[in-house]
N, C-alpha and C positions, 0 to 999 in steps of 0.2 A: 675267863669268860669265853665260852665257845661261840663260834660264828658259823653261819650256814651260807653256802653259795652254790650256784648252779655250775656244773662242769662246763668247760669250754669245748671239750672233745665231744661229749654226748649231752645234748640238751635235756635228756630224760634222766640224767644222773645228778645227784646232789652230794656235796662234800661238807662234812662237819669237821672243823679244825680249830685248833688253838692258835690265835694270831702270832704269838711269840715263839711258837715251837711247831710249825707246820710239818717239818720233816719227820718228827717222831710222834706227832699227836694229831692224826687225821684218819678219817674213814670215808668210804664211798657208799652211797645208798641209791637204790633204783627208784624209790618212792619218797616223795616229800613227807608224807605222814609218818613214815618210819624214821626219817631223819629228824623230824621235830620231836618225836617220842624219845629218841636217844639223847638229843640235846636237853630235853626237859629232865629226864632221869638223872643224867650226869650232873647237871646244874644243881639239882636238889638232893643229890646223893641218895637216891632211892634205888632199891634193888628191883630189877625187872620181874614181872610175873610170867614173862614168856619162857617157854621151855626150848626155845630155839638157841642152839649153841652159837650159831652165826650171829644172831642178834646180840647175845651176851659178849661175844668177842669184839663186836663193834663198840660196845660200851667200854670195854677194857681199853681199847686202842685210844680213845679220846679222854680217858680218865687220868687225872694227875696221880702221882705217887701218893700212897697213904693207906689208911684203914679201909676206905671205900673201895679202892682198887683190889685190895686183898680179899675183901668180902665178895667182890665180883668173880675173882679167880676161884675162890672156894665154891661158889655157886656153879660156875662152869664145870669144875671137876666133879661135882656132885651129879650134874646132868650127864657128863660123859660116862660116869660109872653106872648110870641108870637108877640112881637113888631116888629120883622124883618121877 
């Protein structure tokens, strides 16, 4: 289960993290609405409709290992190739 908290260094920054694995499973966001969207998508294992590679990378960082993470990586590679 992902958690969301406000950064101590920068009050305008938000951190999404996995409580048991913060070191390997967290990402930073500048906007709360983006952080909430990432948290929702990863929690429900839905692929983003965004074409932003940065957004997809954030989803990958907080995703657990498995088929969903592989699907995100394939989507990112497709975006990088310019396939979409």
